[in-house]
C-alpha positions as CSV (number, residue, x, y, z in Angstrom):
1,M,-31.8,-156.0,35.9
2,T,-31.7,-157.7,32.4
3,I,-34.3,-157.6,30.2
4,T,-33.7,-158.2,26.4
5,E,-36.6,-157.4,24.5
6,S,-37.8,-153.9,23.1
7,P,-40.3,-152.3,25.5
8,I,-44.0,-152.8,24.8
9,G,-45.9,-149.4,23.9
10,T,-45.3,-146.3,21.7
11,A,-42.9,-144.3,23.9
12,P,-40.4,-141.9,22.0
13,P,-37.0,-143.0,22.2
14,L,-34.3,-141.1,24.8
15,R,-33.4,-138.2,23.3
16,S,-29.7,-139.3,23.6
17,S,-28.6,-142.7,22.5
18,R,-25.3,-142.3,24.4
19,Y,-27.5,-142.8,27.7
20,N,-27.2,-146.6,28.3
21,F,-24.3,-149.1,27.2
22,L,-27.5,-151.5,25.8
23,R,-29.4,-148.9,23.7
24,E,-32.3,-151.1,22.8
25,T,-33.6,-152.2,26.2
26,P,-36.3,-151.3,28.1
27,T,-33.9,-149.6,30.4
28,A,-34.7,-147.3,27.7
29,L,-38.1,-146.5,28.6
30,E,-38.3,-142.6,29.3
31,V,-39.4,-141.2,32.5
32,V,-40.1,-137.5,32.7
33,R,-41.5,-137.4,36.5
34,S,-42.7,-139.7,39.4
35,E,-45.1,-139.1,42.1
36,G,-46.3,-141.1,44.9
37,C,-46.4,-144.8,43.4
38,Y,-46.0,-144.0,39.8
39,L,-43.7,-142.9,36.8
40,Y,-44.7,-140.9,34.2
41,R,-43.7,-141.0,30.4
42,P,-43.3,-138.0,28.1
43,D,-46.8,-138.9,26.7
44,G,-48.3,-138.5,30.3
45,T,-49.2,-142.0,30.7
46,K,-48.1,-143.2,33.9
47,I,-46.8,-146.6,35.3
48,L,-47.4,-148.0,38.6
49,D,-44.1,-148.8,40.2
50,A,-44.9,-152.2,41.7
51,A,-41.1,-152.7,42.3
52,G,-40.2,-149.6,43.9
53,G,-37.4,-149.3,41.0
54,A,-35.0,-152.2,42.2
55,I,-36.8,-152.8,45.4
56,V,-35.8,-149.3,46.6
57,V,-38.6,-146.7,46.9
58,S,-40.4,-146.8,50.5
59,I,-41.5,-143.4,51.2
60,G,-43.1,-142.6,47.5
61,H,-41.8,-140.5,44.6
62,G,-41.8,-136.8,44.6
63,R,-41.1,-136.0,48.1
64,R,-40.3,-132.4,48.1
65,E,-39.1,-132.1,51.8
66,V,-36.4,-134.9,50.8
67,A,-35.3,-132.8,48.1
68,D,-35.0,-129.7,50.2
69,A,-33.2,-131.4,52.9
70,Y,-30.6,-132.6,50.3
71,A,-30.2,-128.8,48.9
72,R,-29.5,-127.4,52.1
73,A,-27.0,-129.9,53.4
74,A,-25.4,-129.4,49.8
75,T,-25.0,-125.7,50.1
76,E,-23.7,-126.1,53.7
77,T,-20.7,-128.4,52.8
78,S,-20.3,-129.6,49.3
79,Y,-17.5,-132.4,49.6
80,V,-15.7,-133.0,52.9
81,V,-13.5,-136.3,53.3
82,P,-15.4,-139.3,54.6
83,P,-13.6,-139.5,57.9
84,F,-14.5,-135.9,59.0
85,A,-17.8,-135.1,60.8
86,T,-20.5,-132.9,59.5
87,T,-23.9,-131.9,60.8
88,A,-25.7,-134.2,58.5
89,R,-23.4,-137.1,59.1
90,V,-23.7,-137.1,62.9
91,R,-27.2,-136.5,62.8
92,L,-28.1,-139.8,60.6
93,V,-25.8,-141.8,62.9
94,E,-27.6,-140.8,65.9
95,R,-30.7,-141.5,64.4
96,L,-29.6,-145.0,63.1
97,V,-28.4,-146.0,66.7
98,D,-30.9,-144.4,68.5
99,R,-34.3,-145.6,66.8
100,W,-33.4,-147.9,63.9
101,L,-30.7,-150.4,64.4
102,P,-30.5,-153.6,66.4
103,P,-28.7,-152.9,69.8
104,G,-25.2,-152.9,69.7
105,L,-24.5,-152.1,66.3
106,D,-23.1,-148.6,67.1
107,R,-20.0,-148.1,64.6
108,I,-21.0,-147.0,61.3
109,G,-19.7,-146.1,57.8
110,F,-21.0,-145.2,54.5
111,A,-20.6,-146.0,51.1
112,S,-22.6,-144.9,47.9
113,G,-24.4,-148.1,47.2
114,G,-24.9,-151.7,48.1
115,S,-22.3,-153.5,46.1
116,E,-19.8,-150.9,47.6
117,A,-21.0,-151.3,51.2
118,M,-20.9,-155.3,51.2
119,D,-17.4,-154.9,49.6
120,M,-16.5,-152.7,52.7
121,A,-18.1,-154.9,55.0
122,I,-16.0,-157.9,53.9
123,R,-12.8,-155.7,54.0
124,L,-13.8,-155.0,57.7
125,A,-14.3,-158.6,58.6
126,R,-10.8,-159.4,57.0
127,Q,-9.2,-156.7,58.8
128,H,-10.5,-157.6,62.1
129,H,-9.0,-160.6,62.2
130,L,-5.6,-159.4,60.8
131,S,-5.6,-156.7,63.4
132,A,-6.5,-159.3,65.9
133,G,-3.4,-161.4,64.8
134,R,-5.5,-163.9,63.1
135,P,-4.4,-163.9,59.2
136,E,-5.0,-167.2,58.6
137,R,-8.7,-166.0,58.7
138,H,-9.2,-165.1,55.1
139,R,-12.2,-167.0,53.9
140,V,-15.7,-165.6,53.4
141,I,-18.6,-167.9,52.9
142,G,-21.8,-167.2,51.1
143,R,-24.4,-169.0,50.0
144,E,-25.9,-170.5,46.9
145,L,-29.0,-168.5,45.3
146,S,-27.6,-165.5,46.8
147,Y,-26.4,-162.0,45.4
148,H,-24.1,-159.5,47.3
149,G,-23.0,-157.0,44.7
150,T,-21.0,-156.9,41.5
151,T,-17.7,-155.9,42.8
152,L,-15.3,-158.6,42.0
153,A,-15.1,-159.4,45.8
154,T,-18.9,-159.5,46.4
155,L,-19.2,-161.5,42.9
156,A,-16.8,-164.3,44.6
157,I,-18.7,-164.5,47.7
158,G,-22.3,-164.4,46.1
159,G,-23.9,-167.4,44.4
160,H,-25.6,-165.4,41.5
161,H,-24.6,-167.7,38.4
162,K,-25.5,-165.4,35.5
163,R,-24.0,-162.3,37.2
164,R,-20.7,-164.3,37.7
165,E,-20.6,-166.0,34.5
166,G,-17.6,-165.0,32.4
167,F,-15.9,-163.3,35.5
168,E,-14.7,-166.4,37.1
169,P,-11.0,-166.4,36.2
170,W,-10.9,-163.0,38.2
171,L,-12.9,-164.2,41.3
172,V,-11.2,-165.8,44.2
173,D,-12.9,-169.3,44.7
174,Q,-14.8,-169.2,48.1
175,P,-17.3,-171.9,49.8
176,K,-20.7,-171.8,49.2
177,A,-23.1,-172.9,51.8
178,H,-26.7,-174.3,50.9
179,A,-29.6,-171.9,50.9
180,H,-32.7,-172.3,52.7
181,Y,-34.9,-173.3,49.4
182,C,-37.4,-175.3,50.8
183,L,-39.5,-175.7,47.5
184,R,-36.3,-177.3,45.9
185,C,-34.6,-178.4,49.2
186,P,-30.9,-178.8,48.0
187,L,-30.6,-181.8,50.4
188,G,-33.7,-183.5,49.4
189,K,-35.5,-183.0,52.4
190,T,-38.9,-181.5,53.7
191,Y,-39.9,-178.9,56.2
192,P,-40.3,-179.4,59.2
193,S,-39.0,-182.9,59.3
194,C,-35.5,-181.9,57.8
195,E,-35.2,-180.1,61.3
196,V,-33.7,-177.4,59.2
197,A,-30.6,-179.4,57.8
198,C,-29.6,-176.4,55.6
199,A,-28.5,-174.4,58.8
200,D,-26.7,-177.6,60.3
201,S,-25.1,-178.1,56.9
202,L,-23.2,-174.9,57.7
203,E,-21.2,-176.3,60.7
204,A,-20.1,-179.3,58.1
205,L,-18.9,-176.9,55.7
206,F,-17.1,-174.8,58.5
207,Q,-15.4,-178.3,59.4
208,Q,-14.8,-179.2,56.0
209,V,-12.5,-176.1,55.2
210,G,-11.4,-175.6,58.7
211,P,-13.2,-173.2,60.9
212,E,-9.9,-171.4,61.9
213,T,-9.7,-170.3,58.2
214,I,-13.2,-168.5,58.1
215,A,-13.1,-164.7,58.6
216,A,-17.1,-164.2,58.1
217,F,-20.3,-165.8,56.5
218,V,-22.5,-163.7,54.8
219,A,-26.4,-164.0,54.5
220,E,-29.0,-162.1,53.4
221,P,-31.9,-162.7,56.2
222,I,-34.6,-163.3,53.4
223,V,-32.9,-163.5,50.0
224,G,-33.8,-161.0,47.6
225,S,-34.6,-160.8,43.7
226,N,-32.0,-163.8,43.1
227,A,-34.3,-166.5,43.8
228,G,-37.3,-164.0,45.0
229,A,-37.9,-163.5,48.6
230,L,-36.9,-166.6,50.0
231,V,-38.0,-166.7,53.7
232,P,-36.1,-169.1,55.8
233,P,-37.8,-171.4,58.3
234,D,-37.9,-169.8,61.8
235,E,-35.1,-172.1,63.5
236,Y,-32.5,-171.1,60.6
237,L,-31.1,-167.6,61.2
238,P,-30.6,-168.3,65.0
239,R,-29.3,-171.6,64.4
240,V,-26.1,-170.2,61.9
241,A,-25.8,-167.1,64.4
242,E,-25.0,-169.6,67.0
243,I,-22.8,-171.8,64.8
244,C,-20.6,-168.4,63.8
245,R,-20.2,-167.4,67.7
246,R,-19.1,-171.0,68.5
247,H,-16.4,-170.8,65.9
248,G,-15.5,-167.3,66.3
249,V,-16.8,-166.5,62.7
250,L,-18.2,-163.1,62.2
251,L,-21.9,-163.1,60.9
252,I,-22.3,-160.4,58.4
253,A,-26.2,-159.5,57.5
254,D,-26.8,-158.2,54.0
255,E,-30.0,-156.3,54.3
256,V,-29.0,-153.8,51.2
257,M,-32.7,-154.8,50.2
258,T,-34.6,-156.0,53.2
259,G,-33.5,-153.0,55.3
260,Y,-35.6,-149.9,56.6
261,G,-38.8,-151.4,56.8
262,R,-39.0,-153.3,53.8
263,T,-40.1,-156.7,55.3
264,G,-42.4,-155.2,57.9
265,R,-39.8,-154.6,60.5
266,R,-37.0,-152.2,60.7
267,F,-34.5,-154.9,59.6
268,G,-35.2,-158.4,58.4
269,V,-33.2,-159.9,61.0
270,D,-35.5,-158.5,63.7
271,H,-38.0,-161.2,62.6
272,W,-35.8,-163.6,64.5
273,G,-34.3,-161.7,67.2
274,V,-30.7,-161.9,65.5
275,V,-28.3,-159.4,66.2
276,P,-25.3,-160.0,63.4
277,D,-21.4,-158.7,63.7
278,I,-22.1,-156.5,61.0
279,L,-25.1,-155.3,59.0
280,V,-25.4,-153.5,55.8
281,G,-28.4,-151.5,54.7
282,G,-28.8,-149.7,51.4
283,K,-31.8,-149.0,49.1
284,G,-34.6,-148.1,51.6
285,L,-31.9,-145.9,53.6
286,T,-32.6,-143.0,51.2
287,S,-35.7,-144.5,49.4
288,G,-33.8,-144.0,46.2
289,Y,-33.3,-140.0,46.5
290,A,-29.9,-140.4,46.9
291,P,-27.0,-142.8,46.7
292,L,-25.8,-144.2,50.1
293,A,-25.6,-147.4,52.2
294,A,-24.6,-148.1,55.6
295,I,-22.0,-150.6,57.2
296,C,-23.0,-151.0,60.7
297,A,-20.7,-152.9,63.3
298,R,-20.3,-154.1,66.9
299,E,-17.9,-152.0,68.8
300,E,-16.0,-155.8,69.2
301,V,-15.6,-155.7,65.2
302,V,-13.6,-152.4,65.3
303,A,-12.0,-152.3,68.4
304,P,-8.8,-154.5,67.3
305,I,-8.5,-152.3,64.2
306,A,-8.5,-149.3,66.3
307,A,-6.1,-150.8,68.9
308,A,-3.3,-151.7,66.2
309,G,-3.8,-148.4,64.3
310,D,-5.0,-150.0,61.2
311,Q,-7.8,-148.8,59.0
312,V,-10.4,-150.0,56.4
313,M,-10.2,-147.7,53.6
314,F,-13.1,-145.5,52.4
315,Y,-14.7,-144.6,49.2
316,T,-14.4,-141.2,47.9
317,Y,-18.3,-140.4,47.9
318,G,-18.8,-142.4,51.2
319,A,-21.0,-140.4,53.7
320,H,-21.6,-137.6,51.3
321,S,-23.4,-134.9,53.7
322,A,-26.2,-134.2,51.2
323,C,-27.0,-137.5,50.9
324,C,-26.7,-138.3,54.4
325,A,-29.3,-135.5,55.2
326,A,-31.8,-136.9,52.6
327,A,-31.3,-140.3,54.2
328,D,-32.0,-138.7,57.6
329,K,-35.3,-136.8,56.2
330,V,-36.3,-140.3,54.7
331,L,-36.0,-142.2,57.9
332,E,-37.6,-139.2,59.6
333,I,-40.8,-139.4,57.1
334,V,-41.0,-143.3,57.9
335,E,-41.0,-142.7,61.4
336,R,-43.7,-139.9,61.3
337,E,-46.0,-141.5,58.7
338,N,-45.4,-145.0,60.7
339,L,-44.4,-146.7,57.2
340,V,-42.8,-149.8,58.9
341,E,-46.0,-150.8,60.3
342,R,-47.8,-150.0,56.9
343,A,-45.6,-152.0,55.0
344,A,-46.3,-155.0,57.2
345,T,-50.1,-154.3,57.0
346,M,-50.5,-153.4,53.2
347,G,-48.0,-156.5,52.7
348,K,-50.7,-158.7,54.2
349,R,-53.3,-157.3,52.1
350,L,-51.2,-157.6,49.0
351,R,-50.4,-161.2,49.7
352,E,-54.1,-161.9,50.3
353,R,-55.0,-160.5,46.8
354,L,-51.8,-162.4,45.1
355,G,-53.9,-165.4,46.6
356,A,-56.0,-165.7,43.2
357,L,-52.7,-166.8,41.7
358,D,-52.0,-169.6,44.5
359,D,-53.6,-172.3,42.1
360,H,-52.3,-170.9,38.8
361,P,-50.8,-173.8,36.7
362,H,-47.6,-171.8,36.2
363,V,-46.9,-170.2,39.9
364,A,-44.9,-172.7,41.8
365,Q,-45.1,-170.6,44.7
366,I,-45.4,-167.2,46.4
367,R,-43.4,-166.0,49.1
368,G,-42.4,-162.9,50.9
369,R,-42.7,-160.8,54.1
370,G,-43.9,-157.2,54.2
371,L,-43.5,-155.5,50.9
372,L,-41.2,-157.9,49.5
373,Y,-42.8,-160.8,47.4
374,G,-41.4,-163.1,44.8
375,V,-43.7,-165.1,42.4
376,E,-41.9,-167.9,40.9
377,L,-43.1,-169.1,37.8
378,V,-42.7,-172.8,36.0
379,R,-43.9,-174.6,32.8
380,D,-45.1,-177.5,35.2
381,R,-46.6,-176.6,38.7
382,A,-46.9,-180.4,39.3
383,T,-42.8,-181.3,38.5
384,L,-41.8,-177.7,39.1
385,A,-39.9,-178.0,35.9
386,P,-39.1,-174.5,34.6
387,F,-39.5,-172.8,31.2
388,P,-36.2,-173.1,29.4
389,Q,-33.9,-169.9,30.4
390,Q,-33.8,-169.0,26.7
391,A,-37.8,-168.7,26.5
392,R,-36.8,-165.7,29.3
393,L,-40.4,-165.9,30.5
394,V,-39.8,-163.6,33.3
395,D,-38.4,-161.0,30.7
396,K,-41.8,-161.5,29.0
397,V,-43.9,-160.9,32.0
398,V,-42.3,-157.8,32.9
399,M,-43.1,-156.4,29.1
400,A,-46.5,-157.6,29.4
401,G,-46.8,-155.9,32.9
402,L,-45.5,-152.4,31.0
403,E,-48.0,-152.9,28.4
404,D,-50.7,-152.7,31.2
405,G,-49.1,-149.9,32.8
406,V,-47.3,-151.7,35.6
407,F,-43.7,-152.2,36.4
408,F,-42.5,-155.7,38.2
409,Y,-39.0,-156.3,38.6
410,P,-37.4,-159.4,37.1
411,G,-35.4,-162.0,39.1
412,G,-34.5,-165.5,39.0
413,N,-31.2,-167.7,39.0
414,P,-31.2,-171.2,38.3
415,P,-32.7,-173.6,39.3
416,A,-35.5,-170.7,39.9
417,N,-35.2,-169.4,36.4
418,D,-38.2,-167.2,36.7
419,V,-39.3,-164.8,39.4
420,V,-41.4,-161.8,39.6
421,C,-40.2,-159.5,42.3
422,I,-43.0,-156.9,43.8
423,G,-41.5,-154.3,46.0
424,P,-43.8,-151.3,45.9
425,P,-43.5,-148.2,48.0
426,F,-44.9,-148.5,51.5
427,I,-47.4,-145.7,50.8
428,L,-49.7,-147.8,48.5
429,G,-53.2,-148.2,48.9
430,D,-55.6,-150.9,47.9
431,E,-56.5,-149.6,44.5
432,E,-52.6,-150.1,43.8
433,I,-52.9,-153.6,45.4
434,E,-55.7,-154.5,43.2
435,R,-54.0,-153.2,40.0
436,I,-50.9,-155.1,40.7
437,A,-52.4,-158.6,41.2
438,S,-54.8,-158.4,38.1
439,A,-51.9,-156.9,35.7
440,L,-49.6,-159.7,37.2
441,E,-52.1,-162.5,36.5
442,T,-52.8,-161.0,32.9
443,A,-48.9,-160.5,32.3
444,I,-48.1,-164.3,33.3
445,D,-51.0,-165.7,30.7
446,R,-49.8,-163.3,28.3
447,A,-46.2,-163.9,28.4
448,V,-46.7,-168.0,28.5
449,A,-49.0,-167.8,25.6
450,K,-46.2,-165.9,23.8
451,I,-43.9,-168.6,24.4
452,E,-46.2,-171.4,23.3
453,G,-47.0,-169.4,20.1
454,K,-50.7,-168.7,21.1
455,G,-50.1,-164.9,21.5
456,R,-48.9,-161.8,20.3
C-alpha cells in the first residue's frame, strides 16, 4: 500500500517515530484495539475496516478463541523446524485436504506470507522439471496487470509496474501474457465477440518463446488490488488450463487474496471448476491473526522431486506451529458460521448498494465477486481517460474515507491508475454495507474536488 499524504484527522502520532521506514504516512495511523469490523484509535473513535486490512480479515477482529488456540500451541511447541510434524501442523493439513482444497491438491507446505509462498511455488515448479530431467523448462510466465509478491522472483513474474520500477536490473526477464481486462482490452476487442482472445493469446505466447522452455504459468483467478478485482470471462480459466496441460506447463493459481472464501467460494478457481497443479493461499488462511500461507500441490508435482532425492528448501518460520493452530481455528470458525456462504450473500447486497455509483461521472466500472470489489475511477467516463498519476486520486479517496471513519484499500496500476478496493470482514451487516457505500461516494466527490481545486 502506498499513500503519500498525511492522514486526515487529529489522531496523536505514534509513540515511536522509529516504527516505520516512512514516518509521515497514513501507515502511522495509530490503532490500539480492533473488534468485529472496526479499528479503534487512541481517542476512542472507530474506523470501519472496509478493506479487511489488506483484504485479509475474514472472521472479524478480536476473536479470542483464535488467540487462545495460538497460545496453547505456542506453549506446547515454541519452535520446531518445518520438516518435522507437530499436532497443529497435521491438524491443519488434514482440515485443508478434507474440507477446503480442490480434489487432488493434497501435498502441502507453508510459508510466512504470500510473497514467500509464491516464491516457493515458483521454485517448486522449477524443481519439478529439474528432477524429472527437463532442465530446459526454466521460464515462468505471468501476466500484465498482475501481482504475486515482492521477492525478486515474484516481482520478475508479476506485472505490477509500480512495484517493479527501479528493480528491473535485478529481475530476470520473464514473458508476460495479456490480462483479461475487458474494460480496456489489450487486444482491442469486445467480449463476447472476441471469443476470449486473451486466453488464445497465451497459446501464441507459448509458441513464440517455445513451450518446451516453459515451467509454469501463474495467474490470479480474480486479479486482486493491482487492477481491482478483475473477473475473467467464464471461458478464460478453463481454456488456459487446457493450454497448459497440452504443453506440459504447470498451472499455478495465486489465491493469496482470493482464497478461503473471499470471493464467495472456498477458492477462486472453484467458480470455474478448474484444479491447478499448484495453489497458493494466504491472507484469509489466518484472517490476519498470524503470518501463514499454504503452498498446495498435486502428488504428480512432487513425485519426481521425491524420486530423485531432491528438495525444495523451506523458510525458517514456515509452518510455525502456533500459526498453524491459529489457521485451523480460523477455518473452523468459517465452517461453523457458514462464512463462505455469508461472503457470497453479503457480497451481492454490497454490489446492489454500490449500484448507486454505476452512473457516477468518475466511476468507470465496479467489478468483483463475493466480498472482493474494485471501483475503478477515471477523469472521463466516456473516454476512460484516467486522472494523471501525479494527482494520486486513489490516495485522496482513501484519506477522505478515513475522515468519515471508513478505511478503503488503495489499488491500481497503469492503465487502471486509480482503483478503490473493498474487502471487508465476512461478518459485516447491512449497517456496515450502507456506511461503506455512502462513505465511498462522498470520498470520491471530495477527492475529485480537491484535485480540481474546488475543495479542501
